[in-house]
Backbone bond lengths (Angstrom), bond angles and torsions (degrees), N, CA, C in turn:
res aa  C-N    CA-C-N  psi(-1)  N-CA   C-N-CA  omega(-1)  CA-C   N-CA-C  phi
1 M - - - 1.395 - - 1.498 109.48 -
2 K 1.350 110.77 129.77 1.456 120.74 -175.48 1.414 108.65 -90.95
3 I 1.308 115.22 123.74 1.448 120.56 -177.85 1.560 107.11 -104.87
4 Q 1.500 116.41 128.12 1.468 119.43 -179.61 1.508 105.34 -92.40
5 S 1.288 110.93 153.21 1.383 113.34 179.51 1.496 105.08 -89.74
6 P 1.422 118.28 161.99 1.372 123.35 -177.59 1.560 114.80 -60.64
7 V 1.306 112.15 -22.31 1.471 116.98 -178.78 1.520 112.12 -75.79
8 T 1.442 106.95 -37.15 1.427 109.75 -177.44 1.458 113.58 -76.92
9 A 1.375 112.03 -31.34 1.514 115.75 178.81 1.577 110.44 -65.42
10 A 1.254 112.22 -37.93 1.545 116.65 -179.06 1.491 108.77 -68.63
11 F 1.355 115.68 -34.26 1.495 115.35 -178.12 1.491 110.72 -67.40
12 F 1.431 114.50 -46.63 1.374 116.26 -173.71 1.645 110.05 -72.08
13 G 1.325 116.42 -30.04 1.467 115.91 172.39 1.595 114.03 -63.80
14 D 1.173 114.71 -35.03 1.563 118.01 177.49 1.448 108.18 -73.69
15 R 1.323 121.12 -32.02 1.429 124.24 177.38 1.486 115.78 -64.13
16 K 1.351 109.48 -39.86 1.507 117.91 179.61 1.511 111.42 -68.18
17 R 1.312 114.80 -40.13 1.476 119.94 178.06 1.524 114.07 -62.40
18 Q 1.453 110.45 -34.34 1.423 116.63 -174.94 1.508 107.74 -73.50
19 V 1.392 117.18 -34.38 1.489 118.97 -177.75 1.473 107.45 -71.87
20 L 1.307 118.77 -42.77 1.467 120.43 177.63 1.517 112.90 -61.10
21 L 1.327 114.78 -39.52 1.537 119.63 178.41 1.586 109.94 -61.95
22 A 1.348 113.40 -48.31 1.421 117.64 179.07 1.456 113.73 -65.33
23 A 1.290 121.10 -32.32 1.550 121.56 174.23 1.382 110.89 -64.52
24 G 1.397 114.54 -42.79 1.471 117.43 -175.98 1.500 112.66 -66.85
25 L 1.355 113.49 -40.60 1.525 117.27 177.28 1.481 111.45 -63.86
26 T 1.422 116.40 -34.19 1.417 115.93 179.76 1.395 112.13 -73.17
27 A 1.377 120.19 -31.16 1.487 121.74 175.05 1.548 111.88 -65.03
28 I 1.395 115.86 -41.25 1.381 117.83 178.79 1.570 112.80 -67.25
29 V 1.258 115.59 -34.65 1.512 116.45 177.00 1.459 112.01 -64.14
30 L 1.508 110.55 -45.96 1.446 109.98 175.13 1.492 120.37 -56.46
31 L 1.333 116.87 -37.71 1.337 120.89 -178.80 1.572 114.10 -70.61
32 V 1.266 113.95 -34.71 1.486 120.88 173.32 1.504 110.05 -63.23
33 V 1.352 114.88 -49.88 1.453 117.52 -176.08 1.490 110.83 -65.04
34 G 1.425 115.46 -39.08 1.427 117.08 178.70 1.528 118.16 -63.97
35 G 1.437 109.52 -41.68 1.490 112.62 167.11 1.469 118.97 -58.78
36 M 1.272 117.13 -40.56 1.578 114.81 175.51 1.457 114.52 -67.48
37 W 1.373 115.16 -33.85 1.562 117.82 176.49 1.522 111.43 -66.01
38 A 1.472 111.38 -33.12 1.516 115.70 -177.50 1.608 107.40 -70.95
39 L 1.234 115.56 -35.41 1.490 118.21 -177.56 1.555 108.56 -73.82
40 R 1.278 121.77 -24.93 1.463 124.03 178.95 1.486 116.02 -94.79
41 S 1.364 113.27 -3.37 1.502 114.33 -176.36 1.597 108.87 -73.25
42 P 1.462 116.70 145.46 1.365 122.53 -178.68 1.571 113.48 -60.15
43 A 1.303 117.93 -26.94 1.467 120.04 -177.15 1.459 108.08 -71.94
44 A 1.322 124.47 -34.47 1.459 125.25 178.05 1.500 114.73 -77.44
45 N 1.264 119.42 -30.65 1.587 126.22 -173.34 1.494 111.28 -107.24
46 G 1.188 124.00 -7.36 1.452 120.90 175.64 1.520 114.46 78.47
47 G 1.346 118.20 14.33 1.415 123.46 178.12 1.507 108.55 173.90
48 P 1.382 113.80 168.25 1.465 120.95 174.73 1.568 115.21 -62.58
49 D 1.315 113.03 -35.07 1.435 116.95 -178.45 1.513 119.50 -88.61
50 G 1.405 112.83 -5.66 1.399 123.35 176.07 1.511 111.68 81.55
51 S 1.315 120.26 6.42 1.490 124.84 -178.60 1.482 114.63 -96.00
52 G 1.385 119.03 -14.57 1.456 122.82 -177.99 1.411 116.27 78.56
53 Q 1.430 117.64 2.02 1.491 117.79 -179.32 1.460 114.10 -69.43
54 V 1.436 120.25 -26.17 1.410 123.95 -175.75 1.520 103.83 -67.96
55 A 1.311 121.11 -44.41 1.394 122.52 -178.71 1.518 112.41 -64.20
56 A 1.290 117.91 -37.77 1.573 120.32 174.85 1.528 111.30 -66.66
57 A 1.358 115.58 -32.17 1.448 115.39 179.98 1.498 111.89 -81.46
58 A 1.282 121.60 -8.79 1.348 125.13 177.89 1.508 115.31 -81.72
59 Q 1.359 119.62 0.60 1.425 123.39 -179.70 1.514 110.55 -55.68
60 S 1.319 118.94 151.69 1.431 121.67 178.88 1.539 110.88 -75.41
61 P 1.292 119.84 144.73 1.447 123.75 176.68 1.518 114.09 -47.91
62 A 1.254 117.44 -34.31 1.462 119.93 -178.11 1.588 109.83 -69.60
63 A 1.363 117.13 -35.40 1.428 119.06 178.11 1.486 108.55 -71.12
64 A 1.297 118.32 -42.94 1.495 119.78 -178.23 1.515 113.68 -63.91
65 G 1.295 118.57 -23.48 1.488 122.78 -175.13 1.538 112.49 -92.58
66 T 1.334 116.71 -6.66 1.469 119.06 179.42 1.482 114.16 -69.42
67 P 1.355 122.25 156.01 1.490 123.55 -179.05 1.480 108.16 -59.59
68 S 1.294 121.26 -30.23 1.469 115.45 -176.84 1.488 118.39 -71.25
69 A 1.506 109.71 -12.95 1.437 113.82 177.56 1.451 111.72 -90.98
70 L 1.382 119.53 -5.22 1.490 125.81 -178.32 1.579 106.34 -78.74
71 S 1.321 113.00 160.11 1.526 114.86 -178.72 1.504 104.54 -84.38
72 S 1.364 111.73 146.25 1.491 119.76 -179.90 1.423 112.13 -70.56
73 D 1.348 118.50 -14.05 1.495 121.47 -177.69 1.442 112.75 -88.35
74 A 1.326 119.99 -1.72 1.356 121.21 178.32 1.419 118.55 -66.02
75 P 1.365 126.72 130.35 1.529 118.52 -174.85 1.457 111.21 -72.03
76 A 1.413 112.08 145.94 1.454 116.80 175.06 1.597 116.52 -65.68
77 P 1.209 124.17 148.40 1.390 125.10 179.24 1.500 110.86 -65.89
78 A 1.397 116.21 135.16 1.472 122.01 -174.80 1.489 106.55 -75.23
79 A 1.399 118.24 151.31 1.296 125.75 -175.20 1.633 107.05 -78.09
80 D 1.192 120.38 145.82 1.477 124.03 -179.70 1.492 108.53 -77.41
81 P 1.480 115.57 109.47 1.424 115.98 179.72 1.517 117.65 -60.19
82 A 1.242 116.17 -18.90 1.511 114.29 179.57 1.507 112.14 -97.65
83 S 1.428 116.28 15.73 1.454 118.45 176.96 1.521 112.76 -65.80
84 P 1.266 121.87 137.54 1.540 124.49 176.90 1.445 110.46 -61.28
85 A 1.416 117.57 -23.73 1.446 117.16 -175.56 1.543 108.87 -78.75
86 D 1.304 123.41 -9.53 1.438 128.86 -173.28 1.569 104.85 -76.73
87 P 1.390 123.21 114.11 1.522 119.31 -175.60 1.589 107.20 -73.19
88 A 1.370 114.41 -20.71 1.557 112.61 -176.67 1.450 115.22 -72.34
89 V 1.317 118.78 -14.53 1.503 123.36 -178.05 1.486 112.32 -98.23
90 P 1.390 113.83 114.46 1.564 112.58 -175.37 1.541 109.04 -70.92
91 S 1.165 118.94 148.92 1.460 127.40 171.11 1.505 111.04 -71.92
92 V 1.342 113.92 140.56 1.408 120.19 179.48 1.571 108.88 -94.69
93 P 1.250 124.68 132.20 1.379 121.85 -177.41 1.434 111.24 -74.57
94 S 1.329 118.61 139.93 1.503 121.47 -174.62 1.541 113.23 -74.18
95 D 1.393 115.69 -21.59 1.362 115.41 -173.35 1.662 112.71 -96.61
96 P 1.237 120.06 107.69 1.514 115.89 -170.38 1.505 110.26 -61.75
97 E 1.293 123.94 -33.05 1.337 127.55 177.41 1.531 118.82 -55.93
98 T 1.320 111.52 -28.01 1.504 120.26 176.51 1.507 107.46 -71.11
99 Q 1.332 120.90 -41.72 1.463 122.36 179.69 1.546 110.64 -65.40
100 Q 1.347 117.40 -40.20 1.434 119.76 -173.97 1.633 108.06 -72.11
101 S 1.334 115.79 -29.40 1.404 117.07 178.20 1.502 118.54 -65.69
102 D 1.353 113.41 -23.00 1.530 119.19 179.50 1.470 110.17 -83.02
103 A 1.399 119.34 -15.34 1.502 116.78 175.90 1.504 118.81 -70.23
104 P 1.303 117.19 138.15 1.411 119.62 -179.48 1.519 112.84 -64.71
105 P 1.290 122.43 151.84 1.394 125.18 -177.04 1.545 109.22 -72.21
106 A 1.351 111.59 142.33 1.472 114.95 -179.60 1.525 113.94 -61.12
107 A 1.290 119.78 142.42 1.427 126.67 -178.97 1.595 107.38 -72.06
108 T 1.311 119.62 141.58 1.329 125.57 176.67 1.531 109.71 -111.57
109 S 1.399 112.84 144.20 1.502 118.54 -178.09 1.474 108.43 -102.18
110 G 1.305 118.22 156.23 1.476 123.43 178.31 1.567 108.08 -75.79
111 P 1.341 112.81 177.38 1.466 117.26 176.10 1.520 115.04 -60.70
112 A 1.289 113.69 136.65 1.485 119.45 176.67 1.477 109.23 -129.97
113 E 1.374 118.25 179.71 1.406 119.34 -177.68 1.486 108.53 -68.66
114 Q 1.199 122.32 -38.10 1.476 120.15 178.47 1.576 113.02 -64.60
115 E 1.292 116.77 -36.15 1.438 118.63 178.28 1.512 109.51 -67.27
116 L 1.308 113.65 -47.64 1.476 117.88 176.90 1.466 115.29 -54.64
117 A 1.455 116.77 -44.33 1.471 116.07 177.50 1.466 116.26 -73.50
118 A 1.321 122.76 -17.23 1.367 124.36 177.72 1.556 118.14 -94.29
119 T 1.382 109.27 -9.46 1.504 112.03 179.02 1.444 112.24 -96.76
120 P 1.296 118.48 127.59 1.442 123.36 -177.22 1.579 109.83 -64.42
121 Q 1.268 116.04 129.33 1.507 124.68 -174.70 1.499 111.93 -128.51
122 T 1.168 119.84 154.72 1.469 126.60 170.80 1.569 105.92 -81.19
123 V 1.261 118.52 149.04 1.429 125.92 170.85 1.555 109.91 -105.38
124 A 1.331 110.79 123.38 1.469 110.06 178.81 1.461 116.88 -66.83
125 A 1.297 120.89 169.80 1.522 124.42 179.03 1.541 102.73 -59.53
126 P 1.291 119.23 138.04 1.495 120.83 -178.01 1.690 105.40 -78.37
127 V 1.296 106.85 149.41 1.526 115.93 178.57 1.562 102.90 -120.87
128 A 1.306 111.47 162.23 1.497 116.55 179.70 1.559 108.68 -64.33
129 I 1.263 114.44 157.92 1.439 123.86 -174.81 1.488 108.21 -60.89
130 N 1.352 117.07 -36.87 1.555 122.08 177.01 1.471 119.13 -82.01
131 D 1.315 113.35 1.52 1.447 115.72 177.30 1.527 116.70 -105.43
132 A 1.366 116.82 170.43 1.500 119.73 -178.81 1.489 106.10 -91.25
133 A 1.344 115.55 146.70 1.327 118.95 177.61 1.604 108.75 -118.69
134 D 1.373 117.09 133.62 1.501 120.88 -177.18 1.528 111.14 -74.83
135 L 1.291 116.22 125.72 1.464 123.56 176.15 1.487 111.76 -91.50
136 Q 1.267 117.03 -51.25 1.475 125.47 171.85 1.481 107.10 -164.52
137 E 1.345 114.65 177.52 1.492 113.75 -170.06 1.482 109.76 -65.50
138 G 1.447 110.44 127.15 1.483 121.53 -177.25 1.506 114.94 82.55
139 V 1.399 117.91 0.76 1.426 120.02 -178.27 1.508 108.98 -125.89
140 T 1.363 118.49 126.19 1.476 120.30 177.20 1.527 108.91 -132.26
141 A 1.463 116.34 172.45 1.352 122.24 -177.61 1.477 108.21 -139.87
142 T 1.371 116.95 145.15 1.377 125.50 177.15 1.540 116.24 -131.41
143 I 1.321 116.71 154.31 1.497 122.84 176.09 1.572 106.99 -114.02
144 S 1.296 111.08 131.76 1.518 118.57 -179.94 1.539 109.68 -147.12
145 G 1.387 113.79 170.25 1.416 122.18 175.81 1.511 112.44 61.15
146 L 1.361 119.17 29.17 1.488 116.92 174.89 1.509 111.58 -63.22
147 E 1.400 116.19 136.39 1.457 122.45 -178.63 1.506 109.25 -163.42
148 A 1.356 114.16 152.14 1.511 122.17 176.03 1.521 113.20 -84.69
149 V 1.331 118.64 128.61 1.523 119.63 -173.94 1.601 103.13 -135.96
150 A 1.318 110.43 166.86 1.447 116.53 169.84 1.567 108.90 -88.90
151 G 1.155 113.13 107.07 1.575 117.72 -175.91 1.578 108.50 -66.19
152 E 1.366 111.43 141.65 1.437 124.06 -175.74 1.626 107.61 -109.41
153 A 1.417 112.84 127.81 1.443 114.52 -178.05 1.541 102.27 -99.49
154 A 1.408 113.56 119.47 1.397 119.89 -179.96 1.571 112.24 -128.42
155 G 1.335 117.78 -20.27 1.469 124.59 178.76 1.473 112.54 -99.17
156 P 1.341 118.45 172.05 1.421 124.67 172.97 1.457 115.66 -62.25
157 G 1.383 119.00 128.98 1.421 123.14 -174.26 1.443 120.60 78.34
158 E 1.250 121.73 -5.26 1.485 127.90 176.31 1.463 115.46 -74.27
159 I 1.295 116.85 141.93 1.483 125.48 176.75 1.527 108.74 -126.25
160 S 1.347 109.29 127.09 1.471 115.43 177.66 1.562 111.23 -73.45
161 G 1.259 119.24 159.94 1.458 123.47 -174.04 1.470 112.69 155.21
162 P 1.384 118.71 -176.18 1.409 127.21 176.55 1.478 109.92 -57.84
163 S 1.320 115.33 126.28 1.566 118.22 -172.75 1.597 104.69 -145.84
164 I 1.269 107.50 169.55 1.546 120.39 178.22 1.558 106.15 -121.35
165 R 1.301 114.11 140.52 1.513 125.34 174.20 1.430 112.84 -116.69
166 F 1.283 121.64 141.47 1.399 119.52 177.61 1.567 109.17 -160.61
167 V 1.311 120.34 164.94 1.477 128.86 -175.56 1.499 106.30 -110.47
168 V 1.299 116.16 135.02 1.431 127.12 173.32 1.541 105.95 -114.59
169 T 1.412 116.61 122.94 1.404 125.13 176.94 1.416 116.09 -114.47
170 V 1.277 123.20 133.29 1.437 127.17 177.43 1.525 107.09 -108.33
171 H 1.284 116.94 118.48 1.514 122.94 178.27 1.608 112.52 -101.27
172 N 1.250 114.24 114.32 1.463 116.32 -176.89 1.497 108.98 -105.13
173 K 1.379 113.09 103.39 1.543 116.21 -177.81 1.545 110.69 -96.48
174 S 1.327 116.01 4.63 1.464 122.37 174.85 1.457 112.88 -78.01
175 T 1.311 119.28 177.99 1.579 123.24 -175.56 1.603 106.49 -99.31
176 E 1.319 117.48 -8.51 1.486 117.79 178.30 1.552 113.72 -106.62
177 A 1.289 116.45 161.50 1.450 120.61 177.28 1.510 108.44 -79.41
178 V 1.327 112.79 149.21 1.434 119.19 178.64 1.509 110.40 -118.57
179 S 1.313 121.19 136.35 1.423 122.32 178.47 1.595 112.92 -83.29
180 L 1.264 104.50 132.05 1.496 116.57 176.74 1.522 113.77 -112.48
181 E 1.319 116.57 6.83 1.531 120.17 -170.25 1.498 111.27 -62.44
182 G 1.298 123.22 -33.44 1.458 124.08 -175.11 1.581 109.02 -106.38
183 A 1.304 117.55 15.34 1.434 119.35 177.95 1.538 114.19 -69.35
184 F 1.346 120.57 137.83 1.533 120.20 175.98 1.543 106.06 -151.14
185 V 1.252 117.96 163.84 1.477 129.68 -177.05 1.519 113.02 -122.97
186 N 1.242 116.59 137.30 1.432 127.81 168.26 1.505 117.49 -117.64
187 V 1.321 118.81 148.00 1.518 122.48 -178.76 1.526 110.31 -130.27
188 E 1.258 118.17 135.89 1.521 123.97 174.49 1.495 104.36 -124.11
189 G 1.412 113.85 139.34 1.424 116.97 174.44 1.496 112.55 -123.75
190 G 1.433 111.60 157.28 1.508 118.24 174.94 1.517 111.23 77.83
191 S 1.379 115.72 169.91 1.407 119.03 -178.67 1.538 113.27 -70.87
192 D 1.343 115.93 -18.02 1.399 118.86 179.10 1.628 110.49 -88.17
193 R 1.283 116.85 -3.88 1.442 122.82 177.16 1.532 108.91 57.85
194 V 1.314 118.33 60.08 1.411 123.56 178.65 1.497 108.43 -78.43
195 P 1.313 123.38 128.70 1.404 124.54 177.53 1.540 111.41 -61.82
196 A 1.276 117.05 135.64 1.517 123.81 179.20 1.447 107.53 -93.06
197 L 1.309 116.41 154.47 1.510 125.72 -176.70 1.636 108.99 -95.30
198 Q 1.312 111.83 122.72 1.525 114.20 -179.16 1.455 105.64 -79.74
199 L 1.433 115.64 141.74 1.477 121.76 178.75 1.500 110.63 -122.13
200 S 1.310 118.53 166.59 1.411 124.90 -173.99 1.505 113.14 -83.14
201 G 1.380 115.40 -14.93 1.559 116.10 -175.83 1.482 109.02 -173.28
202 P 1.288 114.30 174.79 1.499 125.04 13.04 1.572 111.78 -85.23
203 G 1.268 111.74 147.40 1.535 121.55 168.70 1.553 115.73 71.30
204 A 1.323 116.21 17.71 1.467 115.50 179.62 1.552 113.95 -72.04
205 T 1.324 117.57 145.89 1.476 120.58 -176.87 1.563 104.09 -140.98
206 R 1.365 115.58 171.00 1.494 120.81 -179.62 1.589 105.65 -120.83
207 F 1.328 109.30 162.74 1.454 119.56 173.27 1.423 110.51 -61.82
208 P 1.315 116.62 149.50 1.511 120.03 160.26 1.499 114.21 -66.54
209 P 1.422 120.41 161.69 1.462 116.07 -176.57 1.451 116.56 -64.82
210 T 1.404 118.13 -25.14 1.467 122.86 177.96 1.444 112.36 -143.32
211 V 1.318 119.86 162.32 1.556 122.87 168.71 1.495 102.68 -126.43
212 E 1.308 109.34 123.01 1.489 119.37 179.89 1.624 113.28 -65.18
213 G 1.277 116.94 158.57 1.520 121.98 177.10 1.497 108.27 -61.84
214 G 1.389 114.66 133.09 1.475 121.85 -176.30 1.455 117.51 77.33
215 A 1.324 117.50 10.02 1.535 123.28 -175.14 1.551 108.04 -122.22
216 S 1.261 116.50 171.88 1.440 125.55 176.83 1.510 109.70 -129.78
217 A 1.298 118.45 153.77 1.505 126.64 -179.72 1.513 108.16 -138.76
218 S 1.341 116.34 140.02 1.541 119.54 -177.94 1.502 106.91 -126.93
219 A 1.385 111.11 161.34 1.492 117.33 171.84 1.679 103.70 -147.01
220 V 1.273 114.65 145.47 1.486 119.08 179.34 1.486 108.59 -105.13
221 Y 1.362 115.30 135.79 1.567 124.16 -177.18 1.390 104.19 -124.54
222 V 1.463 111.65 146.32 1.457 125.89 168.31 1.463 113.27 -127.53
223 F 1.448 116.83 126.12 1.367 121.39 -179.58 1.544 109.71 -121.93
224 L 1.443 116.11 143.14 1.418 115.84 169.23 1.475 110.13 -82.49
225 L 1.308 114.40 126.09 1.418 124.32 -169.54 1.554 113.08 -143.75
226 P 1.369 118.69 102.81 1.482 119.25 -178.96 1.486 109.25 -53.17
227 L 1.427 113.91 161.22 1.436 123.12 -171.85 1.457 106.42 -70.86
228 D 1.446 122.18 -34.62 1.384 124.64 -169.66 1.598 111.09 -83.40
229 Q 1.391 117.75 3.89 1.383 121.69 -177.69 1.613 108.36 -113.93
230 R 1.217 117.65 16.27 1.591 120.60 -166.87 1.541 112.29 -102.01
231 D 1.357 118.49 -5.97 1.335 119.95 174.28 1.479 119.24 -76.16
232 Q 1.275 113.13 -29.02 1.491 121.79 176.03 1.500 108.11 -129.78
233 V 1.316 114.58 107.23 1.472 122.67 -171.41 1.534 113.41 -128.09
234 Q 1.291 121.43 127.14 1.422 120.79 178.69 1.493 108.40 -113.58
235 I 1.257 118.17 134.07 1.466 121.84 -178.84 1.619 105.22 -124.17
236 Y 1.321 113.25 123.08 1.535 118.29 -175.92 1.554 107.25 -113.70
237 L 1.365 109.05 139.87 1.494 116.31 179.12 1.590 103.24 -121.71
238 N 1.307 112.72 110.03 1.479 123.47 170.64 1.531 114.50 -101.85
239 Y 1.290 115.72 95.54 1.392 117.75 -171.08 1.539 116.41 -109.82
240 Q 1.297 122.94 -14.66 1.427 127.24 173.59 1.497 108.75 -154.32
241 V 1.392 114.78 139.89 1.481 119.93 -176.74 1.535 112.78 -64.10
242 S 1.354 115.65 -25.13 1.370 119.93 -168.51 1.514 107.59 -88.47
243 E 1.346 120.12 -6.26 1.434 121.75 -178.33 1.396 111.52 -119.77
244 P 1.504 117.43 156.97 1.438 120.40 179.26 1.493 112.74 -66.65
245 I 1.384 118.18 155.61 1.440 122.91 -179.88 1.567 107.55 -76.71
246 A 1.374 115.95 129.87 1.460 123.27 176.46 1.546 103.69 -77.95
247 A 1.460 111.87 140.32 1.555 121.56 178.89 1.383 108.05 -128.28
248 F 1.292 114.01 135.81 1.522 123.20 172.89 1.497 107.39 -123.18
249 N 1.470 120.02 141.23 1.319 123.09 -173.28 1.519 105.50 -136.92
250 G 1.421 115.96 141.78 1.423 122.51 174.70 1.560 111.85 160.76
251 S 1.341 115.79 -172.26 1.480 116.91 178.60 1.582 107.55 -99.80
252 V 1.361 113.13 165.23 1.303 122.12 -177.49 1.497 114.09 -127.31
253 P 1.324 123.44 163.25 1.527 122.55 -179.71 1.534 108.02 -62.00
254 S 1.370 112.27 142.60 1.429 119.72 178.33 1.579 117.53 -104.44
255 S 1.278 114.83 -8.04 1.452 124.86 179.40 1.439 109.63 -132.87
256 E 1.463 112.93 150.99 1.429 112.97 -178.58 1.474 111.48 -80.23
257 S 1.328 119.58 155.92 1.448 128.91 -176.10 1.620 106.33 -68.04
258 T 1.323 116.65 139.65 1.547 119.00 -179.46 1.489 108.30 -97.38
259 S 1.348 119.22 -1.93 1.489 119.29 -178.38 1.511 113.21 -78.31
């Protein structure tokens, strides 16, 4: 029988306790390390970084594109204003002639001086300056008061100088009023029939718009006319586009009256 000394027994007793203590510490360390590893594992946290973002990013493209994945703040698409389903937009007729048929007819204007001047008209056979010219049935015109005057330039393009002044009178022997609104007078002088320039004075007047049945109406005209063109003078009265132009032919005074 082997007998251990007290020193040896004490040594081995301490050694056994040290081994047990080391084993216990090792087990504790393993438990701590295992717990920390479990906390950091991808299965417990939904991703390698523990934030769960990898799992969210792994959604299928179909799920990401669904309306539920869109932001609720995104504006709704605006309705097409030209859509046929919109009751506020009137439909346009396909037939352009239908649109034009609804338009009111254009208003027409009566005869004016421009229309009379632009419309080709026949000139009646000239009469002597002292005679009456027939305008239409029951209506005649006469020239009177022919005299030489010093023409006055008052309007644009007018030139003062030796001129003639005369009175044109329309006699309405019919029972209906006759329009004189578009009536105007032209004068030509000399054998070459040079157009004379109409002046504003002295003493020029215009016809009234109408002359009543059984009445007469007059207007005073002044034309610049050189002295060497007064032997052969033509005076034309164009008073209505539907009637021939009345013509008067003759000589006119060459000097002003001294009275």
